[in-house]
Every structure is written in C-alpha cells, then in structure tokens.
N, C-alpha and C positions, 0 to 999 in steps of 0.2 A: 583524586573524586571524593568528594564530602559526601559524609551521613547524617543523617538527619529527617526529623520530618520535613518534605518539600511536595512543592508540586501546584499547583494553577490560577496565581489570583488576579491575570491575564483574560483567564478562557473566557470572560463574560463579554470581554471586548467584543468579541468575533460573532458574526454573524453566518452560519450555516443553513443548507440548506437539503433536504436528502432526496429531493425533488430533481435536483438537480444544480452543476456547478457554479458557484458563482462569481458575477459578471462586476459587481460594483452598488455603490447605494445606491447611486443615480438609474441604474437597470435592472436590477434585481438579478432572480434567476433565470437559467435557463433550460431547458430541458428538451429531448429527444432532436437535439441539433447534428449537423455535420461533424465529423470525427476532426475533422480539418478548421474548421470554423471554431471548434470547442477551444482551440487552445490557447486559440488569436482572442477571444471573450472572456476568456479569464485571468489576462495577464500575459502571457505567453507572449514567443515567437517561433513562428510556420522556419525550419532553415529552407530557403530558397533551394532551388535547384543550381549546379554551379558545374561547370567544365571539369569534370576528372574526377568528379568525387563521389563518395560511394551511395546505392543508389536500391540495393537489395543485394539478395544472394540466390545465386543456382542452385538449386538440390545437391549436387555433384559438390558445395560446397564454393564454389567460384565465382569473386566479387564482381560486383553489374557497379556499371559507372555512368555518369553519367556523359552523351559524347555529341558533338554537337558535328562531330567527322562524321556522323551516321548518319544524318539526317543530309551532309551537304552533299557526298557523296551519294546518293539513292535507296542507299541501304537501309532505312529509318524510317517511318513518319514522326514528320515531330511529334512530343508529346511534349514538351516544355520548354518555358525560355531558362534561357542559360547566361543570363546579361541581356548582351545586344543581339544574341546564338540563340536559333533555335536548336532543341537538344534532343537526344533520346535515348534510355534505360537499356543498356548493350553490356554482356559478358563485357568483360575489359580485356585489351585483346584481340576480339571479334568483333566488328562492328557490325557483323550477316547473324550476329544471334543475339536476339532481343530476350530483352530480361521486363522480368511485373514487376515495376518500380513498387518499394515501400510505401508506409504511411509516411509522409513529411515528418521530421523529427523535430518535438516540442521541449524550446529552452524556455525553462520560467524563467521570471521574475526572481531576485532575490527575497529569500525567506519562503518561496513557494515549494510546494510538492507537485510533481506531473503523477499524477491518477491515472494516467491512459488515457487513449485516442477520446470514449469515448464524453470523460469528468472533463479532460485539462487540469488545469493546477490549482490548487488549493493552496491558501494562505494556512504557514504552519509558524507563524511566527511565532502567537500566541501558548502554543501547546511547545515549541523549544523554551519560550522563558517561564515557562509553568514549572519544567520539570527543575529546575533552577530555584523556587521561590518559593513552594506553595507546598498541599498534602495532598496525598492519593484518592481520600476522600473524596475532595469533595470533583473529582472526576467523576463520580458518580450520582445520578438520578434518581427519579423517583421510580425509575422501572428496575434498579441494581445493577448487580452483575453476576453474568455467566463465566462458573471454573471448569474447568477441565483439567483433573486432576489420574493420578496411577498411585493408588494404593497398597500394589500387589501387581498382580502381574497384567491385571484386566482396568481398563481407565473407569470412570467415574464423573460425570456432569452435573453440578448444583448451581442452584440458584441464590444466589443470596441479595436481601434486599439492602443490606447495609454491611460498615465495612468492623465494626465489632465482630458482626456474627462470621463473619467471614476470620478473621485473624483469630474468634474466639476456637474455630474449630480446624486451622491450619496455619497454627502462631507462623511455621516458620517462610511464610511469605510474607510475612514484615522485614525478612533482610531487605529484597527487592523492594516490594511496594514502598518502602520509605527511604526508598537508596535515590539523590539528590545526583544529580551530572548533567553533562554539555552531550544533546543529542548531536551523535555524530549522522552520519546518510549515509545510507546501505543497511544491508541485511549481509553482518557480518559470515564467510563459510563455518559449519560445522559439520564433522562426525562424532562419531562413539569411540575411535580410537585418539583421535587428535586434540580431542575436545574444539572449542573454539579456537588452538592454536592461539597465537600469538595479540592477537584480538582482545580487548577490553576496553568498559563503558558500556556507553546507551545507542541502540542504531537506531534509527528513525527511516524507515521508507513506507512507499506506497503495497499496501496491500498485497499479495498475487497467495494464489492458489492457499487460502486461505483453513481450515480443516476447519468450518465451522461445531457450533454445538449444536446446533438443529440437525447436522450430518454424522455425528459423533455420537449422538441419542439412538438415530436412527439405525446404522452399523451396527451399536450395541444391542439391538433388540434384535437384529439380524442374527449377530453373528454367537451371542456371550450370553444371547437368552437373557437381557436383561430388563425388565419391565418399565417402559418411559410412556408413558400416554399420549394417543397423538393428537391432542390440540396442546402439550408441552412443548413438543416437537415442533409444529407448525409456530409457536410462538418463538422458539431458539434461534426454529429459518429464520422469522422474518427480522431479528436483530442483527442475525446474520450478512441480513442481504446491506444491513446500513455502515459496515464496516468498511474501512477508504484508507484508512494506516494503520500500521503495526508499528510498535517499540521492543526491540530486544535487547535484554537485562543481563548482560552477559555473566556478572555474578554472581544475579537471582534467576539464573538458568531458564528465567520466564519470559513468553513473547506476549503483548499487552495491546488489544486489538481494538483501535477507537471509531468513531463513530464523531456525525455533525449533527448537531441540530440547532433551533434559532435558538438555546441556553448557552451554544459552544460547543468543543469538544467533551465527549463520552466516554469513557473508560466503559467498552460494553463485553466482551472475553478477553478473562487470564487462558491464557493457555499454559497450566504447567508441565506440556507432554511432552510438547513439542524437542527439547533438549533434554529429555527423560530414556537416558540407554538402559536401564533397569530392568531385568527381566520380572 
C-alpha cells in the first residue's frame, strides 16, 4: 500500500443526484421507482427465477427454492416463470409449504455498487480511481465535513469547514486521510479482541446502519448531557441522509461516509469511533 497525498481528480467527471439514482445522460434521474425497476434503470440486472434457485428463507432457517413441480402438481399457484415453466417459491423438499419470495437479487455492472432496492446501482469507478491518485481535501465540498471522535470515555461531534482546520485539531487523522490504496469491496469484520484479523487495506461498501453525526449528537444530548443546539442536529441529520457509501481504512481505524452531488462524490462524515475500543 502506498502512502502519500492521495485521492480525487476523476470525481468531477461523475454527475450524481441526491434525489434519486442516476440512469444515464439520456435519461436523467429516477425517484420513487419500483424497487425491482431501480436495479435495471441504473444499469444492473435482476436475477431471474430459475428452477432450484433459492428464493428466500423460512423463519426457522429452511431454504426456499423456485419449484416448477409445486405448480405442475397443483400444490401452489404460479408466481413466476422459471424458463419455460411456471414455478412457485416453496420450502426446499416440501412443495406444499409456500414461502414469501424475497426481492430479486440485483447484479450491478462492473465498477458499480449496489445501494439497495430503492436506489439500485451507482457508478463508483471515479471514487475507486480517486483513492489512488488525489488528495483527501478535494473530497470536501463547501459544506465541509463532520467528525465523530472520542477523546476519552464520551464521544464528540465537530464540524470542520476545511481539511487544514481538521488536521490542526486532530493531526493523527492524517495517517488515514493521506493514505492511498485500492478499494476492495465489502466491510471487513472487526471486534475489540481480534481487531480486523488478517484484513488490511481499504474497503468500499454501501452504507448500512450508519450511526450518523446527527443521531450521535442527539444521543449525547439525551444520555451524556452534552450541549448541541437543535438546529445543528437537524443540519447534521440532513447530511447523514445523503450518505450512500462507506470506506473502511483498516490501518487508519476509520470509517469514511460519502454522498453524491451534482459536483461528484463528497466526504460527508468521518467516523473515528467505529473501531475505537478504548474506554
């Protein structure tokens, strides 16, 4: 892994939109689309039902599969077409026990990341390229960045308008923010005993269950008697809602949360507490 000033020149080539997933220059953007269509509209492919392919799971853990036999024997009504035969989603080994099929899996095109049923796929090639070529500061837009950090037993949340001010207060962040690396897909497992185990480098994944700056401040007001103004919390919550992808820096012990705008990808929140096991 190379170290140095790194991250962003290709970002401005990306045109994103916070109101909906990008569908292409000739189509524009979509909002409030059917979850099954969002995948295809954003360049992904829905996995078609096929005989014997998993279609969900029962509450007890039993696997459910698409079964033409369940329809052919009259045990179930047809729910889908498995090639040239009607089929239904049933518990594996029992055509009489129907399952509620899960949402079709979405396979994104190369260099795209699946953000979930409502958003579909998003092109992350500019983000991946930028992590090896430009600087962290160029990810910051005019709105700056929120930092969640821990100076002792209690978390703090601070907004910074510029990278220089951020590193002036927290120079130790420079190790992670000035690290260049190839982004691997996924989020590495972490616990306070084993750390990241054998994992190393940088990982990109869709943002899931992000403990955003707004919620963190609200919790600190409620449970730690800290003083954050309501309007500041509202402002931070609005930023949190724009987060769609996260990068884990293993060596830096950081989670970076990104959103898209008309001017490209932006670093919105830095979480320095996600992997901090200190008391």
